[in-house]
N, C-alpha and C positions, 0 to 999 in steps of 0.2 A: 379716704386718705389715709387704711390701710392699706390700698390696692390699688394708691399709687405710692408711696412708699414700699410695697413688694416691687411693682417692676420698676424703679429706681433700682434697689437694688440686685433684684435680677442681671438687669444691667451692664453697675457691674460687675457682677459675680462673673460676667458669660463677656468680657467685653476683652480686649484681644491688650487693654492697657492694667489690665487685672493677674491674667496669664503672664504677662511680660513678667510684673513682679513677682508672680510666681516664681518661673523657669528661676530666674535672677536669687533669688531664697534660696533655694533648692541648692543652686549650683556655686553660691557664695559660704552656705551654713557648708556643705557636706566637702567645700573645697577647703577647711577652715580645719575641721575635723582629722580630715586624710592627708591634709602638709606635712602633718607632726609626724601618722604613722611612717609616709616617706623618709621625710628628712631622717629621722631617726637610722631608716634598717638604710640610707642613703650617705650618711657621715660613718657606721659603723665599712660600711663596706667600702667607701674610697679614705678614708684613716686604714684600713686592713693594705691597700697597694699601694700608698703612702708612705706605708712605716713599713714596710712588706712582711707582714702577718696576712695569715687566711681570712682573719670577722672568720662573723656567722655561714656557718658553710651546712649546718646538720639540720634545719627544720623548712621544710618543702626545698623545691626543686629551688637549689642555689643557695639556700637558706634563707629563702626571700618574705619566706615566713613565719620566722623568728620574733621578728617585732610584736606582731600579732599575741603566738604565747610571748611572749611576757610581757605584755597590755593586758590579757585575759588571767594571768598569773598575781598583776600586782595589786588587780579592783578584788581578787579576795583576797587577798593580805589583806589581816586584823586593823583595820583603826584604833591605832595608840594615843590614848590621850594620858599627856604627861597630870601626875595630877593636881601643879602649881599652878598649871597657868592659867590663860584668864580663859575660858572657853571658851564665851561670845563670838572675842575679836578672831581667834585661834579658829574655830570652825569657819568665818568673812573673813578668813583672807584670801585660803588662796580664790572663792567669788570675784573679789574685789579688784584679782592680778590679773588675770583670764576675764572681765569682764570688758573693760576697755579695748585688748589685743583683737575685741569680735567686733566691739565699733568700730572699731577703726575702719573698718572692710567697707562700711558702709559709702561711703567718697571713693570710693575704688571702679572706674569704671573697666568689666573683665574683654569687651567687644562693643563697635558704636552701640549697639542697645538691649546688650544684654547688660545693667548696672540695678543695684539699688534704687533708692528714689535720692535718698542722699547726693548719689552719684551729680546733678542739677542745683547739689546747693553750689550758691557762687563762693561762699568763706571754704570751699573743699581743705587746705592746706590749715587754718586759723584752726578746723575739728581736729586734724588729722595731732595737730604739735598736742592740743588740748587734752583728747584721746589720750597720747602719749605720755604723760607727764602723768597721771592717771595711774597707774605699777605701780610707781610707787609707794604707793600706800597701802598699799593689799604687802608691799615688801616687805615694811615698817611695821605694819602690825602684825604680818605673822614671826618676827626679828624680837617682837618686847612682846607678846601674848605669849612667849614659849618659855616665860624664865628660866632660859637660858643666857646666862658672857656669851656663848659663840654666837648665838643664834640674836643675841644682842647687839652686839658688833659687826656682828652679819651683814643687820639690817642700814645702823645707823651707815654704812662703809659703803649700801646703794643704793642711801639716800644723797647724800655729800657727790660720788660720784656720776649718778645721775640727773639730776640736779648739775654739775655742773655743765654734760655735757649735753644739754639741752639748750645750752648756750650758743654756741659754736653750729647748733645744729640749726635753729632757725636762721641763725643771719649765712649760712652756706646755700637754706635756699631762695635768703633775701634775693642773691644776686639770677636765681632763674625767673624773680615777680617784675626785676630789673628789665629784664629780655623783652621779657612780652610786652611792656611797657612803651619800649624804644620801638617794637615791631606793629603795634599799632598806632604808631603815628601820632596821638593822640596824648599822647604823652599819660592815661590810662590803659592800667593793663590790665590781670586776671589773676585774680586766687584759687583760681578753679581750677582744682586736676585735672576736668573732660576741657577746658577751654584749655591752658599748659600744651597738654595732645595734639588741639588741629593747632596752633601754633608752628610745631614742628612736622607742619609737612608743609614743601613748598609748592608753588603752583608753574616755577619750569622744572622741566623732564628733560632730557632728551628724549626724541623722537613723538614726543606731541603731536594727538589728534591722530596718531596713528594705534589700529587696537589695540596689539600685543605691546606696545607698549605703554601705554597707555593703564592693560591690567597689570602690569607689572607695576609701574613709577608711581599713580595714582592715587597720596597716600600715604605712601614708602618711599620717601626722603629724602635718605638717613645723613646729607650733608648737609642738612637742617638740624636734626636730631640736638640739643641743648649743650649732650657731654661733650660736642666740638669746639663748640666758646667757651662751654665752666668747661675741662677739666678737673680742678684743681678741686669746685666745690663737691665734687661727686663725688671723689676721693675723703672731700674731711668733710662731705652728709657719710656715707657710708663707714667710716671709722669712729663720728658719736651712735649708730646704728650698731655696733661693734660693742660699744660703751653704755649703749642703751640696751641691748640685752643680756648683758653682764655673760658674753662670749669671750672667751679666750683673742684678745691678752688681756683686756679686762673686768676674769669673774672671779677678783678678787673677795665681792661678799659669799662665794662659795667658795672662797680657797680651803680646798679640801687639807693641802698640808698642815695649814695652820687654828684652824673652824673648823676642823673633824667636817661640815655641811654648809659650812654658817646658815643662816636662816629657813637653812631644811632643817635643820636636824633634826629636830622633833618632830618630822610629820611622815606620815604611814600609809602606807597603803594607794586608797585612790587620790587623797587630798592631798599628796606630795608629787603625783602622780599630773595634776594640775596644775600646779606648776612649773611643773618637766617640759606641757604639750605652750604654757605659757610664751617658753622661752622659747620655742620652734616658730610660734606663732606669729612672734617678735619679726621670727627670723625676716619670714613669710613677707609681712608687714614692708618693713623696712624695703625688703629685697621691691616690692612690688611699685612703694613710692621711688621711690628710685630708678625702678624702667619706669614708675609713665611720666617723670620731671623729664629724667634725661633721656632716656632709650628709650621715645613716641608711641610708650606703650604698645597696644595692640598692631602698633604700623606693621606689614606685609604687602608680600605681593596680592595682590588682587583683594582685598578688604575693604579698601571705602570702590574698588572698584566694582565688584559686585553688590556694597548696599548703598549702591547711590537709588538718590527717587526715582517711582518709574520700572527697575526692576523686580521681577517675580519673586515672589514671595519662596519660593526654596531656590532659588542662588543668595534672595539675603541670606537664609540662615545660614549655606553655606557660605557665608562673608563673616558671618558672627562666627560660627565654629572655625575658623580660619584663623578673627580676633584673636581666641581666649588660647587653641596651638600657639599662633606666634608671646602673648602673652604671658604663659605658663611656662615657656621657657624659658625667656627673657630672666624671668625671678630666679625660676631654677640654676639656670647659669653664675645665677647673684649667688642664690643659696651657697654653689657651691663655692664660691669664694671664703662663703665663711668657714666651709668645713677646712678645706684650703689653709686660712691664715692659723685655726685652729691646731690642724696642723704641723705646723713651719715653727710658730712662733713663741715663746716661751713663753711667763705671764711676769707682767709689767710692778714694780712695788707701786706703794699704797705713793710715795712721792714724788715717782716719775708721773703716775699716772694724770695726781694733777696740775703737774706742772703741766704734762702736755697740752690741758682743758685752759690751764687760764694762763698760760705763758708763750704758747705758741700757737694754736686754734683761737681761738680770743681773737691775736690781731692781724693776724690772716684773714682772717674772714670781715670782717671789718677793713682790714685795708683792698681786699679787693671790690668790695660795694664802689668804695672812695674811687678806683683804678678805671671800675669801670663807669664809674659816674663824671669821671675827667676824662676818658678816650672820650666818651660820646659826646660831653661838651666842645672838646677839638676838635675833632674830624664834622660831628656841627654844621661849625661856624666855618671851615671850608665852603661848607652846600656840598660835601658828602655824602653820599647814597649808604643804607644800611645795610648796604652787604661789602662795601668797603670797613663798617665800624665792625662786622658782626667777623670778619677774614681779620685784622691785626690785636683785636681782643681775645680768639682764639687762638692765635701768635706767640700771643704777652702771659696771656695767661695756661697756655703749657710747658713757658719758658722758667716761668712760677710754679708749675708742677716741677720737675727738675730738680728748683734751686731750693724747694719743700723740702722732697729729699734729703737733701743732702745735708740740710740744717739738722733732717729727724735724728741722721746718723752720729751725727757730731752729736749733738746734741743725747743719746742712747751714752755714746760713750763717753759724751764730761760727767752722768749722772755715774756710770758704771764705778770710775774708775775713784768718783770723789767718795762713795757707800766704798770701797774696799781700801780707801788710802787707811780706816783705822788699823783694819789685820795682814795689808801689807808693808807697813812699816816696821810692826817688832824682825819679819820674818825676813826682814833683808840685814835691821841688824843685827840678827843673830846669822846670818851667814858669812857680814862681813866678821863674824868675830869668830868668824872659822875660817878665814884667809889669816889671821893677822900672825905674825911672826910670832916663837913661842921662844920663849925668854931659856937661857939655858941652864938657871940656877935654880925653876921653875921644871924644864922635863929634867932637872939630875936628881930634886926631890922624889919626883914622882918614882923614878926607878926603882927610888930607896923601900 
């Protein structure tokens, strides 16, 4: 019995599946830990470039070691606890905030064969949405346990904001699931993230059966990516991701101009670092989901060709490394947009933030679901192929994309005018009074 268990354990430890798991775990864990440091440095460099500032230049060549030095300094700082905090919740909140961020990576494949066991989960989108909903608990715990009114207001703001934007975020992903149901020709799509990546690969490309073009286009067909069919849903998902991560212009929970630092006010040292890394981890996970659902995931020239069954181990390894490279490049390009938005847009007011979620985003996402179903039913009744449906839906969605931007600009102007009206009216009355002609009697009496 003991020999049997020992042999089974030995076979498991030295199996290809276990080696694949170890490589994937180290890759994912290292990516989560290092991504925050890379993005912090990139943000400081890019914002310095965008705002005509120098940025970090002194520590290391071109300032590349500045973030590392800052991290070491923060780890050496004293961990201060205010006297009246709820100590248990105060100490636990950073872990509750960061754990779901790391757990969400379990369902994201980096390449065709490098992924944690969760990448095969058939309910990958549901799992991701569940994980993204838990970090709000850590924020509320941090705000309430700090025994500080600014921290409490920041935590409550975050709870209202993250719950509100969770709804349009989920509805934006429904459009993607509907596309997989239609492409499956059986009415049964998939909510598996790996399955959605497979649906974004077309079996038709120019020069098929020619080795060179097979190497380029096998598994890499950008004209089949869901971004071209649902561009508005990508924009809305990404906008909701900005709000979920409390990034500008949705950074009201930690508005330093009015709340000192919001729910982070009483935190210092390592625990503050955990919250800070969690924000950049959320940036990475939002960009990774957008990459897999709308931009083909790891798809790129050579990946599917080199990882096809029957290829030698060395070629398959090279194909997986290429897939990781393509995936990481797409993720960091979307993270660049996070930084670009922060450098460009001012912070929204609280009323604008809530109106944007409930009066604009939710109706638009619900309308997209109805429109997608309506277009498919009409075209299917005429017996037209799915390709015609995808082209027509893409054109309609791009038109909606332009209309959405126009509506947002008009709504922003209207809300700004409404908010500024109480201050503008007295100024106008004062200006009008100054322009009135002065009566002769009043002028003569003033001269006396």
